Each structure stands twice: as structure tokens, then as C-alpha cells.
C-alpha positions in Angstrom: 108.6 102.3 105.0 110.6 99.1 104.5 111.3 96.2 107.0 114.0 93.9 105.8 113.8 90.2 106.8 117.1 88.4 107.1 117.2 85.2 105.1 119.2 82.1 106.0 121.5 81.1 103.2 120.4 78.5 100.6 116.7 79.0 100.8 114.6 77.9 97.8 112.1 80.1 96.1 109.3 77.7 97.3 110.5 77.8 100.9 110.3 81.6 101.0 106.9 81.6 99.3 105.6 79.0 101.8 107.0 81.1 104.7 105.3 84.3 103.5 102.0 82.6 102.7 101.9 80.5 105.9 102.6 83.7 107.9 99.7 85.5 106.2 97.3 82.6 106.9 98.5 82.4 110.6 97.6 86.1 111.0 94.3 85.8 109.2 95.5 88.0 106.2 94.2 87.7 102.7 96.6 87.7 99.7 94.9 90.3 97.5 97.7 90.3 94.9 100.6 88.0 94.0 102.6 89.2 91.0 106.1 89.7 89.6 107.5 93.1 90.4 108.4 95.2 87.4 110.9 97.1 89.5 112.8 94.0 90.6 113.0 91.5 87.8 112.4 87.9 88.8 110.8 88.9 92.1 107.5 88.0 93.7 105.3 90.7 95.2 102.4 90.2 97.5 99.7 92.6 98.9 98.4 91.4 102.2 95.3 92.7 103.9 93.4 92.1 107.1 89.7 91.8 106.6 88.0 95.1 106.3 90.7 97.0 108.0 92.2 99.8 105.9 95.8 99.5 104.8 97.9 96.9 102.9 101.3 95.4 103.9 103.4 94.5 100.8 106.0 91.7 100.8 108.6 91.4 98.1 111.0 88.5 97.6 113.9 89.0 95.1 115.7 85.7 94.8 118.5 87.1 92.6 119.5 89.4 95.4 118.5 87.0 98.2 116.3 89.7 99.8 112.9 89.7 101.4 111.2 92.8 102.7 107.9 94.2 103.8 106.8 97.6 102.9 103.9 100.0 103.6 103.2 102.9 101.2 103.6 106.3 103.0 99.9 107.1 102.6 98.9 103.8 104.2 101.2 104.0 107.3 99.1 103.8 110.4 99.4 102.3 113.9 97.5 99.3 112.6 99.6 98.7 109.5 102.9 99.1 111.4 101.7 96.6 114.1 100.6 94.2 111.4 103.9 94.5 109.5 105.8 93.8 112.7 103.7 90.7 113.5 104.0 89.5 109.9 107.8 89.9 110.0 108.0 87.9 113.2 105.8 85.1 111.8 107.8 84.9 108.6 111.1 84.8 110.5 109.7 82.0 112.7 108.6 80.1 109.5 112.1 80.5 108.0 113.9 79.0 111.0 115.2 75.5 110.5 112.9 72.9 112.1 114.6 71.1 114.9 
């Protein structure tokens, strides 16, 4: 399952990183992995987990394609991970909005 997150134009790598990681902190998630993705050269891939709750939400930012998305592996899809992914998406989108 994949949830695309629309990105405003002209974002820097650090702005997207900050938005993802601030959203994780705001929701009490732990970053259990941060690594480049072999499938998407030049990208950053996170695994985000909530305490002892089963399931991981993955985030991938691919700057060369100006794409950011969340994903959940099919075997990990549950009501909890779907709800968590939706909350994470909303928080990331809020963090990416220009500050007035």
C-alpha cells in the first residue's frame, strides 16, 4: 500500500527530512531505520514505529523525482498501521506548508 504526499515545488532535501522527522516526533514514533533505498538511487528511506505496537510505516523521499510517499508492506497492513500512516501523512503535509 502506498500513500503519495504532494510536495510543494522547490523544497530542499533538508526541508523534507525535517518535515518527516518532525512529524514522527509529534506522533511519538521512533525512527528505527534511515538509509538510502537501493531501489530508488539518491533517495532516503525511513522505518517508523510506534512503541511496542506491531507494524512499521515506511517513508521514502526521492529528490530526483520530487516524490515523497508512505508505504506499508502487505503483511503489515492493519487498522492500526493504516490509521498511523494517515496521521503521519497529515502531519508531514502540515509541516511542509509554508509558514505564514
